[in-house]
N, CA, C and O atoms as a printed pandas DataFrame, in Angstrom:
     atom_number atom_name residue_name chain_id  residue_number  x_coord  y_coord  z_coord
0              1         N          MET        A               1    5.733   14.647   13.075
1              2        CA          MET        A               1    6.235   14.110   11.824
2              3         C          MET        A               1    5.040   13.621   10.988
3              4         O          MET        A               1    4.085   13.062   11.529
4              5         N          ASP        A               2    5.100   13.827    9.721
5              6        CA          ASP        A               2    4.060   13.384    8.795
6              7         C          ASP        A               2    3.906   11.860    8.881
7              8         O          ASP        A               2    4.902   11.138    8.947
8              9         N          LYS        A               3    2.649   11.368    8.881
9             10        CA          LYS        A               3    2.407    9.923    9.034
10            11         C          LYS        A               3    2.994    9.108    7.888
11            12         O          LYS        A               3    3.382    7.957    8.089
12            13         N          TYR        A               4    3.066    9.680    6.696
13            14        CA          TYR        A               4    3.634    8.961    5.554
14            15         C          TYR        A               4    5.151    8.870    5.680
15            16         O          TYR        A               4    5.739    7.827    5.393
16            17         N          LEU        A               5    5.773    9.942    6.100
17            18        CA          LEU        A               5    7.213    9.948    6.334
18            19         C          LEU        A               5    7.569    9.010    7.479
19            20         O          LEU        A               5    8.575    8.303    7.421
20            21         N          GLN        A               6    6.757    9.006    8.501
21            22        CA          GLN        A               6    6.969    8.116    9.642
22            23         C          GLN        A               6    6.904    6.650    9.204
23            24         O          GLN        A               6    7.721    5.838    9.638
24            25         N          ALA        A               7    5.941    6.311    8.353
25            26        CA          ALA        A               7    5.824    4.937    7.862
26            27         C          ALA        A               7    7.051    4.554    7.028
27            28         O          ALA        A               7    7.562    3.440    7.148
28            29         N          LEU        A               8    7.518    5.469    6.193
29            30        CA          LEU        A               8    8.714    5.199    5.394
30            31         C          LEU        A               8    9.924    4.939    6.284
31            32         O          LEU        A               8   10.750    4.080    5.977
32            33         N          SER        A               9   10.027    5.672    7.374
33            34        CA          SER        A               9   11.175    5.512    8.267
34            35         C          SER        A               9   11.157    4.168    8.988
35            36         O          SER        A               9   12.202    3.713    9.455
36            37         N          LYS        A              10   10.011    3.530    9.087
37            38        CA          LYS        A              10    9.912    2.235    9.761
38            39         C          LYS        A              10   10.271    1.060    8.853
39            40         O          LYS        A              10   10.368   -0.074    9.322
40            41         N          TYR        A              11   10.468    1.317    7.565
41            42        CA          TYR        A              11   10.758    0.237    6.624
42            43         C          TYR        A              11   11.988   -0.567    7.038
43            44         O          TYR        A              11   11.976   -1.795    6.949
44            45         N          SER        A              12   13.024    0.087    7.478
45            46        CA          SER        A              12   14.262   -0.613    7.820
46            47         C          SER        A              12   14.145   -1.436    9.101
47            48         O          SER        A              12   15.009   -2.268    9.381
48            49         N          GLU        A              13   13.091   -1.215    9.878
49            50        CA          GLU        A              13   12.909   -1.935   11.140
50            51         C          GLU        A              13   12.187   -3.275   10.961
51            52         O          GLU        A              13   12.225   -4.117   11.858
52            53         N          LEU        A              14   11.540   -3.477    9.829
53            54        CA          LEU        A              14   10.723   -4.672    9.603
54            55         C          LEU        A              14   11.155   -5.361    8.316
55            56         O          LEU        A              14   11.787   -4.746    7.457
56            57         N          ASN        A              15   10.812   -6.645    8.186
57            58        CA          ASN        A              15   11.050   -7.247    6.886
58            59         C          ASN        A              15   10.019   -6.681    5.916
59            60         O          ASN        A              15    8.992   -6.142    6.330
60            61         N          GLU        A              16   10.298   -6.805    4.651
61            62        CA          GLU        A              16    9.503   -6.134    3.626
62            63         C          GLU        A              16    8.018   -6.507    3.676
63            64         O          GLU        A              16    7.162   -5.623    3.670
64            65         N          LEU        A              17    7.709   -7.781    3.726
65            66        CA          LEU        A              17    6.313   -8.209    3.708
66            67         C          LEU        A              17    5.573   -7.748    4.962
67            68         O          LEU        A              17    4.414   -7.339    4.883
68            69         N          THR        A              18    6.221   -7.810    6.093
69            70        CA          THR        A              18    5.605   -7.324    7.337
70            71         C          THR        A              18    5.313   -5.838    7.230
71            72         O          THR        A              18    4.251   -5.386    7.656
72            73         N          TRP        A              19    6.237   -5.075    6.668
73            74        CA          TRP        A              19    6.024   -3.641    6.494
74            75         C          TRP        A              19    4.833   -3.385    5.569
75            76         O          TRP        A              19    3.998   -2.527    5.854
76            77         N          ILE        A              20    4.756   -4.119    4.473
77            78        CA          ILE        A              20    3.650   -3.959    3.525
78            79         C          ILE        A              20    2.317   -4.213    4.219
79            80         O          ILE        A              20    1.387   -3.413    4.111
80            81         N          VAL        A              21    2.236   -5.312    4.917
81            82        CA          VAL        A              21    0.985   -5.674    5.596
82            83         C          VAL        A              21    0.631   -4.650    6.676
83            84         O          VAL        A              21   -0.527   -4.251    6.793
84            85         N          SER        A              22    1.594   -4.235    7.444
85            86        CA          SER        A              22    1.301   -3.327    8.555
86            87         C          SER        A              22    0.956   -1.911    8.102
87            88         O          SER        A              22    0.401   -1.135    8.880
88            89         N          HIS        A              23    1.275   -1.565    6.860
89            90        CA          HIS        A              23    0.975   -0.218    6.371
90            91         C          HIS        A              23   -0.076   -0.204    5.256
91            92         O          HIS        A              23   -0.208    0.779    4.527
92            93         N          LEU        A              24   -0.812   -1.294    5.135
93            94        CA          LEU        A              24   -1.852   -1.366    4.117
94            95         C          LEU        A              24   -2.921   -0.287    4.303
95            96         O          LEU        A              24   -3.328    0.344    3.328
96            97         N          ASP        A              25   -3.374   -0.070    5.516
97            98        CA          ASP        A              25   -4.412    0.947    5.725
98            99         C          ASP        A              25   -3.928    2.336    5.314
99           100         O          ASP        A              25   -4.696    3.129    4.769
100          101         N          LEU        A              26   -2.673    2.625    5.573
101          102        CA          LEU        A              26   -2.135    3.917    5.158
102          103         C          LEU        A              26   -2.048    3.993    3.631
103          104         O          LEU        A              26   -2.337    5.033    3.040
104          105         N          TYR        A              27   -1.652    2.897    3.006
105          106        CA          TYR        A              27   -1.605    2.850    1.540
106          107         C          TYR        A              27   -2.993    3.090    0.954
107          108         O          TYR        A              27   -3.135    3.779   -0.056
108          109         N          LYS        A              28   -4.001    2.527    1.580
109          110        CA          LYS        A              28   -5.373    2.707    1.104
110          111         C          LYS        A              28   -5.773    4.180    1.066
111          112         O          LYS        A              28   -6.603    4.574    0.246
112          113         N          THR        A              29   -5.198    4.989    1.937
113          114        CA          THR        A              29   -5.522    6.424    1.941
114          115         C          THR        A              29   -4.952    7.144    0.727
115          116         O          THR        A              29   -5.310    8.292    0.461
116          117         N          THR        A              30   -4.072    6.483   -0.006
117          118        CA          THR        A              30   -3.489    7.085   -1.216
118          119         C          THR        A              30   -4.231    6.652   -2.470
119          120         O          THR        A              30   -3.835    7.001   -3.582
120          121         N          LEU        A              31   -5.316    5.887   -2.291
121          122        CA          LEU        A              31   -6.050    5.319   -3.418
122          123         C          LEU        A              31   -7.491    5.813   -3.474
123          124         O          LEU        A              31   -8.087    6.186   -2.463
124          125         N          ILE        A              32   -8.022    5.803   -4.674
125          126        CA          ILE        A              32   -9.448    5.964   -4.913
126          127         C          ILE        A              32   -9.941    4.575   -5.308
127          128         O          ILE        A              32   -9.328    3.919   -6.150
128          129         N          TRP        A              33  -11.040    4.121   -4.710
129          130        CA          TRP        A              33  -11.542    2.768   -4.956
130          131         C          TRP        A              33  -12.908    2.831   -5.635
131          132         O          TRP        A              33  -13.920    2.592   -4.975
132          133         N          PRO        A              34  -12.972    3.143   -6.923
133          134        CA          PRO        A              34  -14.279    3.162   -7.592
134          135         C          PRO        A              34  -14.859    1.751   -7.688
135          136         O          PRO        A              34  -14.131    0.781   -7.898
136          137         N          ASP        A              35  -16.159    1.653   -7.534
137          138        CA          ASP        A              35  -16.813    0.346   -7.632
138          139         C          ASP        A              35  -16.536   -0.285   -8.992
139          140         O          ASP        A              35  -16.601    0.372  -10.031
140          141         N          ASP        A              36  -16.232   -1.555   -8.954
141          142        CA          ASP        A              36  -16.028   -2.382  -10.145
142          143         C          ASP        A              36  -14.865   -1.941  -11.030
143          144         O          ASP        A              36  -14.802   -2.322  -12.198
144          145         N          LEU        A              37  -13.960   -1.158  -10.497
145          146        CA          LEU        A              37  -12.747   -0.765  -11.212
146          147         C          LEU        A              37  -11.549   -0.975  -10.303
147          148         O          LEU        A              37  -11.702   -0.974   -9.081
148          149         N          PRO        A              38  -10.371   -1.152  -10.862
149          150        CA          PRO        A              38   -9.186   -1.282  -10.006
150          151         C          PRO        A              38   -8.908    0.031   -9.273
151          152         O          PRO        A              38   -9.278    1.101   -9.757
152          153         N          PRO        A              39   -8.264   -0.045   -8.117
153          154        CA          PRO        A              39   -7.952    1.178   -7.376
154          155         C          PRO        A              39   -6.978    2.062   -8.155
155          156         O          PRO        A              39   -6.130    1.573   -8.901
156          157         N          LEU        A              40   -7.119    3.357   -7.967
157          158        CA          LEU        A              40   -6.294    4.355   -8.643
158          159         C          LEU        A              40   -5.625    5.245   -7.608
159          160         O          LEU        A              40   -6.180    5.488   -6.536
160          161         N          ALA        A              41   -4.446    5.724   -7.926
161          162        CA          ALA        A              41   -3.772    6.675   -7.040
162          163         C          ALA        A              41   -4.559    7.977   -6.999
163          164         O          ALA        A              41   -5.073    8.436   -8.019
164          165         N          THR        A              42   -4.650    8.566   -5.817
165          166        CA          THR        A              42   -5.338    9.846   -5.703
166          167         C          THR        A              42   -4.536   10.927   -6.412
167          168         O          THR        A              42   -3.329   10.794   -6.616
168          169         N          TYR        A              43   -5.209   11.969   -6.774
169          170        CA          TYR        A              43   -4.599   13.080   -7.499
170          171         C          TYR        A              43   -4.192   14.168   -6.506
171          172         O          TYR        A              43   -4.884   14.399   -5.514
172          173         N          GLY        A              44   -3.081   14.827   -6.770
173          174        CA          GLY        A              44   -2.664   15.982   -5.982
174          175         C          GLY        A              44   -2.126   15.650   -4.601
175          176         O          GLY        A              44   -2.370   16.392   -3.649
176          177         N          MET        A              45   -1.400   14.549   -4.476
177          178        CA          MET        A              45   -0.827   14.181   -3.184
178          179         C          MET        A              45    0.337   15.103   -2.833
179          180         O          MET        A              45    1.067   15.563   -3.711
180          181         N          ASN        A              46    0.502   15.367   -1.525
181          182        CA          ASN        A              46    1.685   16.123   -1.115
182          183         C          ASN        A              46    2.919   15.230   -1.286
183          184         O          ASN        A              46    2.785   14.038   -1.562
184          185         N          LYS        A              47    4.096   15.788   -1.126
185          186        CA          LYS        A              47    5.322   15.044   -1.448
186          187         C          LYS        A              47    5.531   13.824   -0.562
187          188         O          LYS        A              47    6.060   12.818   -1.034
188          189         N          PHE        A              48    5.130   13.878    0.716
189          190        CA          PHE        A              48    5.313   12.729    1.593
190          191         C          PHE        A              48    4.338   11.612    1.231
191          192         O          PHE        A              48    4.710   10.439    1.192
192          193         N          LYS        A              49    3.096   11.986    0.970
193          194        CA          LYS        A              49    2.084   10.998    0.597
194          195         C          LYS        A              49    2.449   10.345   -0.732
195          196         O          LYS        A              49    2.318    9.131   -0.882
196          197         N          GLN        A              50    2.905   11.140   -1.696
197          198        CA          GLN        A              50    3.308   10.609   -3.001
198          199         C          GLN        A              50    4.518    9.696   -2.863
199          200         O          GLN        A              50    4.567    8.636   -3.487
200          201         N          SER        A              51    5.483   10.091   -2.059
201          202        CA          SER        A              51    6.676    9.265   -1.842
202          203         C          SER        A              51    6.301    7.932   -1.204
203          204         O          SER        A              51    6.793    6.878   -1.606
204          205         N          PHE        A              52    5.425    7.993   -0.206
205          206        CA          PHE        A              52    4.972    6.762    0.439
206          207         C          PHE        A              52    4.251    5.858   -0.565
207          208         O          PHE        A              52    4.522    4.660   -0.640
208          209         N          HIS        A              53    3.329    6.446   -1.333
209          210        CA          HIS        A              53    2.574    5.678   -2.315
210          211         C          HIS        A              53    3.518    4.985   -3.306
211          212         O          HIS        A              53    3.383    3.788   -3.559
212          213         N          ASP        A              54    4.452    5.723   -3.853
213          214        CA          ASP        A              54    5.388    5.167   -4.833
214          215         C          ASP        A              54    6.266    4.080   -4.221
215          216         O          ASP        A              54    6.496    3.042   -4.841
216          217         N          PHE        A              55    6.752    4.317   -3.010
217          218        CA          PHE        A              55    7.613    3.354   -2.317
218          219         C          PHE        A              55    6.837    2.081   -2.006
219          220         O          PHE        A              55    7.337    0.979   -2.229
220          221         N          TYR        A              56    5.625    2.225   -1.496
221          222        CA          TYR        A              56    4.785    1.067   -1.169
222          223         C          TYR        A              56    4.526    0.240   -2.421
223          224         O          TYR        A              56    4.691   -0.980   -2.421
224          225         N          LYS        A              57    4.119    0.919   -3.483
225          226        CA          LYS        A              57    3.806    0.230   -4.740
226          227         C          LYS        A              57    5.043   -0.496   -5.285
227          228         O          LYS        A              57    4.942   -1.628   -5.759
228          229         N          GLU        A              58    6.189    0.146   -5.218
229          230        CA          GLU        A              58    7.435   -0.462   -5.689
230          231         C          GLU        A              58    7.725   -1.766   -4.941
231          232         O          GLU        A              58    8.103   -2.766   -5.552
232          233         N          HIS        A              59    7.550   -1.751   -3.632
233          234        CA          HIS        A              59    7.836   -2.940   -2.831
234          235         C          HIS        A              59    6.721   -3.975   -2.932
235          236         O          HIS        A              59    6.984   -5.175   -2.870
236          237         N          LEU        A              60    5.506   -3.530   -3.085
237          238        CA          LEU        A              60    4.397   -4.456   -3.297
238          239         C          LEU        A              60    4.593   -5.234   -4.594
239          240         O          LEU        A              60    4.221   -6.404   -4.685
240          241         N          ASN        A              61    5.171   -4.589   -5.586
241          242        CA          ASN        A              61    5.412   -5.237   -6.879
242          243         C          ASN        A              61    6.444   -6.360   -6.805
243          244         O          ASN        A              61    6.632   -7.085   -7.782
244          245         N          ASN        A              62    7.110   -6.515   -5.669
245          246        CA          ASN        A              62    8.032   -7.637   -5.475
246          247         C          ASN        A              62    7.288   -8.950   -5.218
247          248         O          ASN        A              62    7.897  -10.017   -5.151
248          249         N          TYR        A              63    5.960   -8.854   -5.076
249          250        CA          TYR        A              63    5.133  -10.015   -4.753
250          251         C          TYR        A              63    4.034  -10.161   -5.794
251          252         O          TYR        A              63    3.653   -9.204   -6.468
252          253         N          GLU        A              64    3.546  -11.368   -5.902
253          254        CA          GLU        A              64    2.359  -11.589   -6.715
254          255         C          GLU        A              64    1.177  -11.268   -5.810
255          256         O          GLU        A              64    1.007  -11.887   -4.761
256          257         N          TYR        A              65    0.369  -10.306   -6.214
257          258        CA          TYR        A              65   -0.700   -9.837   -5.334
258          259         C          TYR        A              65   -1.934   -9.459   -6.145
259          260         O          TYR        A              65   -1.906   -9.346   -7.371
260          261         N          GLU        A              66   -2.994   -9.274   -5.409
261          262        CA          GLU        A              66   -4.235   -8.789   -6.007
262          263         C          GLU        A              66   -4.886   -7.842   -5.009
263          264         O          GLU        A              66   -5.029   -8.176   -3.833
264          265         N          LEU        A              67   -5.280   -6.667   -5.476
265          266        CA          LEU        A              67   -6.099   -5.768   -4.678
266          267         C          LEU        A              67   -7.547   -6.075   -5.038
267          268         O          LEU        A              67   -7.977   -5.840   -6.167
268          269         N          ILE        A              68   -8.285   -6.595   -4.083
269          270        CA          ILE        A              68   -9.657   -7.011   -4.333
270          271         C          ILE        A              68  -10.568   -5.820   -4.054
271          272         O          ILE        A              68  -10.753   -5.398   -2.912
272          273         N          ASN        A              69  -11.123   -5.303   -5.129
273          274        CA          ASN        A              69  -11.815   -4.024   -5.075
274          275         C          ASN        A              69  -13.032   -4.014   -4.163
275          276         O          ASN        A              69  -13.126   -3.161   -3.281
276          277         N          ASN        A              70  -13.956   -4.930   -4.352
277          278        CA          ASN        A              70  -15.211   -4.862   -3.602
278          279         C          ASN        A              70  -15.016   -4.975   -2.094
279          280         O          ASN        A              70  -15.737   -4.337   -1.327
280          281         N          GLU        A              71  -14.048   -5.779   -1.664
281          282        CA          GLU        A              71  -13.769   -5.915   -0.233
282          283         C          GLU        A              71  -12.674   -4.952    0.237
283          284         O          GLU        A              71  -12.463   -4.769    1.436
284          285         N          ARG        A              72  -11.988   -4.344   -0.725
285          286        CA          ARG        A              72  -10.880   -3.436   -0.448
286          287         C          ARG        A              72   -9.820   -4.078    0.444
287          288         O          ARG        A              72   -9.410   -3.534    1.470
288          289         N          ILE        A              73   -9.394   -5.275   -0.005
289          290        CA          ILE        A              73   -8.352   -5.998    0.700
290          291         C          ILE        A              73   -7.222   -6.335   -0.258
291          292         O          ILE        A              73   -7.368   -6.279   -1.479
292          293         N          LEU        A              74   -6.119   -6.678    0.323
293          294        CA          LEU        A              74   -4.938   -7.090   -0.419
294          295         C          LEU        A              74   -4.752   -8.590   -0.231
295          296         O          LEU        A              74   -4.796   -9.094    0.892
296          297         N          LYS        A              75   -4.547   -9.284   -1.313
297          298        CA          LYS        A              75   -4.254  -10.713   -1.252
298          299         C          LYS        A              75   -2.861  -10.906   -1.830
299          300         O          LYS        A              75   -2.621  -10.663   -3.012
300          301         N          ILE        A              76   -1.952  -11.345   -0.976
301          302        CA          ILE        A              76   -0.601  -11.670   -1.420
302          303         C          ILE        A              76   -0.643  -13.127   -1.838
303          304         O          ILE        A              76   -0.757  -14.011   -0.989
304          305         N          LYS        A              77   -0.553  -13.392   -3.129
305          306        CA          LYS        A              77   -0.746  -14.737   -3.639
306          307         C          LYS        A              77    0.385  -15.689   -3.260
307          308         O          LYS        A              77    0.157  -16.891   -3.119
308          309         N          THR        A              78    1.573  -15.179   -3.096
309          310        CA          THR        A              78    2.704  -16.052   -2.788
310          311         C          THR        A              78    2.603  -16.640   -1.389
311          312         O          THR        A              78    3.212  -17.671   -1.104
312          313         N          THR        A              79    1.841  -15.995   -0.516
313          314        CA          THR        A              79    1.688  -16.521    0.834
314          315         C          THR        A              79    0.271  -17.001    1.108
315          316         O          THR        A              79   -0.002  -17.565    2.168
316          317         N          ALA        A              80   -0.633  -16.779    0.156
317          318        CA          ALA        A              80   -2.032  -17.196    0.269
318          319         C          ALA        A              80   -2.717  -16.562    1.471
319          320         O          ALA        A              80   -3.625  -17.153    2.054
320          321         N          ASN        A              81   -2.288  -15.370    1.839
321          322        CA          ASN        A              81   -2.913  -14.661    2.955
322          323         C          ASN        A              81   -3.761  -13.520    2.456
323          324         O          ASN        A              81   -3.388  -12.830    1.507
324          325         N          ASN        A              82   -4.874  -13.320    3.074
325          326        CA          ASN        A              82   -5.673  -12.115    2.824
326          327         C          ASN        A              82   -5.386  -11.149    3.951
327          328         O          ASN        A              82   -5.311  -11.542    5.115
328          329         N          VAL        A              83   -5.228   -9.903    3.610
329          330        CA          VAL        A              83   -4.924   -8.896    4.616
330          331         C          VAL        A              83   -6.051   -7.889    4.623
331          332         O          VAL        A              83   -6.020   -6.933    5.398
């Protein structure tokens, strides 16, 4: 099974924030991280990768967050945790 499809199928098994945190590394594979610029979605993703990227972003938007470019980490501001 495709790793992106597999990650999507695990969403119902975890609470939303836990799923986001546990799949951050996979989400990072859908991004381009140019120095000193915000991360951008990669171009030409297959349908599973694109679906995962869109789904992750949609659920990430439920939180106040910051993607810190230079360290390539996610900071969920509502919980004050760095991931």
